[in-house]
C-alpha positions as CSV (number, residue, x, y, z in Angstrom):
1,M,178.8,204.1,122.7
2,A,177.4,200.6,122.1
3,V,179.9,197.9,123.1
4,E,179.0,194.2,122.6
5,S,181.8,192.4,124.5
6,P,181.0,192.2,128.3
7,L,184.7,192.6,129.0
8,L,184.9,195.8,127.0
9,Q,181.7,197.0,128.6
10,Q,183.4,196.5,131.9
11,L,186.4,198.6,130.8
12,Y,184.2,201.3,129.3
13,T,182.1,201.5,132.5
14,L,185.3,201.8,134.6
15,W,186.5,204.6,132.3
16,L,183.2,206.4,132.7
17,D,183.3,206.0,136.5
18,K,186.8,207.5,136.6
19,R,185.8,210.7,134.7
20,R,185.4,213.9,136.8
21,G,182.6,215.8,135.1
22,N,184.1,217.0,131.8
23,L,187.6,216.0,132.8
24,L,189.1,212.8,131.4
25,P,190.6,210.2,133.7
26,A,194.4,209.9,134.0
27,R,196.4,206.7,133.7
28,A,197.1,207.0,137.5
29,D,193.3,206.6,138.1
30,F,193.4,203.0,137.0
31,D,194.5,200.2,139.4
32,P,195.5,197.0,137.6
33,M,193.8,195.0,140.5
34,E,190.4,196.5,139.6
35,M,191.0,195.5,136.0
36,R,192.5,192.0,136.5
37,D,189.8,190.3,134.4
38,C,190.7,192.6,131.5
39,L,194.6,192.6,131.7
40,G,195.2,190.1,128.9
41,S,193.0,192.2,126.6
42,L,194.3,195.7,127.5
43,F,196.6,198.0,125.7
44,I,198.1,201.3,126.6
45,V,199.2,203.9,124.0
46,E,201.0,207.1,124.6
47,T,201.2,210.3,122.5
48,V,204.4,211.2,120.8
49,P,203.8,214.9,120.2
50,D,207.1,215.7,118.4
51,I,206.0,213.6,115.5
52,D,202.2,213.7,116.0
53,D,202.1,209.9,116.4
54,F,201.4,207.4,119.1
55,R,203.4,204.5,120.6
56,Y,202.2,201.2,122.1
57,R,203.5,201.0,125.7
58,L,201.7,197.8,126.8
59,I,199.8,195.1,124.9
60,G,198.1,192.3,126.7
61,I,199.0,188.7,126.0
62,D,195.5,187.8,124.6
63,I,196.0,190.4,121.9
64,T,199.5,189.3,121.0
65,R,198.4,185.7,120.8
66,A,195.4,186.3,118.6
67,S,197.2,188.8,116.3
68,Q,200.4,186.7,116.3
69,R,202.5,189.7,116.8
70,D,203.7,192.0,119.6
71,S,203.7,195.7,118.6
72,T,204.9,196.9,122.0
73,G,207.2,199.9,121.5
74,K,206.0,200.4,117.9
75,L,204.3,203.5,116.5
76,I,200.7,203.4,115.4
77,S,201.9,204.7,112.0
78,E,204.2,201.6,111.7
79,V,201.4,199.2,112.7
80,F,198.3,200.7,111.0
81,G,199.6,203.5,108.7
82,D,197.6,206.6,108.0
83,I,194.2,205.0,108.9
84,G,195.5,204.2,112.4
85,L,197.0,207.7,112.8
86,A,193.7,209.3,111.8
87,L,191.8,207.2,114.3
88,Y,194.0,208.0,117.2
89,R,194.1,211.7,116.2
90,K,190.3,211.7,116.2
91,V,190.1,210.3,119.7
92,R,192.8,212.7,120.9
93,D,191.3,215.8,119.4
94,E,187.6,215.0,120.2
95,R,188.5,213.6,123.6
96,L,185.8,210.9,123.1
97,P,186.1,207.1,123.1
98,I,185.7,205.1,119.9
99,R,184.7,201.5,119.1
100,V,186.1,199.6,116.1
101,Y,185.2,196.1,115.0
102,G,185.3,193.7,112.1
103,P,187.4,190.9,110.8
104,L,191.2,190.8,111.2
105,D,191.5,191.1,107.5
106,W,194.4,193.6,107.9
107,L,196.4,190.7,109.3
108,G,195.2,188.2,106.6
109,R,193.1,186.4,109.3
110,D,189.6,187.3,108.3
111,F,188.2,184.2,110.0
112,I,188.8,186.0,113.3
113,G,186.6,188.9,114.3
114,Y,187.6,191.6,116.8
115,E,186.1,194.4,118.8
116,T,188.2,197.1,120.3
117,I,187.6,200.3,122.3
118,I,190.0,203.2,122.6
119,L,189.5,205.5,125.6
120,P,191.4,208.8,126.0
121,L,193.3,209.6,129.1
122,A,194.7,213.0,130.3
123,D,197.0,213.6,133.2
124,D,195.6,217.1,133.6
125,G,192.1,216.0,132.7
126,R,192.1,218.0,129.5
127,E,195.0,217.3,127.1
128,V,195.0,213.7,125.9
129,N,198.4,212.1,126.5
130,R,197.6,208.4,126.7
131,F,194.9,205.9,125.7
132,I,193.7,202.8,127.4
133,G,191.9,200.3,125.4
134,G,190.8,196.7,125.1
135,M,190.5,194.2,122.3
136,V,188.7,190.9,122.2
137,F,188.5,188.3,119.5
138,Q,186.0,185.7,118.2
139,I,186.7,182.9,115.8
140,G,184.0,182.2,113.2
141,P,181.9,183.9,110.6
142,Q,182.0,187.7,110.8
């Protein structure tokens, strides 16, 4: 997976290092101290199996500032609708990370570009029950 942002490259490399062969890393494998450079740009999402949706559990301050909203506690379907649901379901079902990028046009702020990665996590190494991700922003032409 090609990632442009050095901060997101750092997070992706850490995720790769935490894998155990074909097993996915668990949330418990990540120590906030080893990610302190990334904390403001991190988010954690958990699965909500009963409704086949996903919920934001943590959103870093850099994300809430740039997007001018805090979606902590909200469902992906509330924040991004069917497109967001499809994206998270794809990462969950394929158990592979994904990179998304472009302008923040979905917030009416197309003068700000973003890059994000979504990395699957599994407490048992197999069944995805959380995601860790990062999001960075750039002001200027996209």
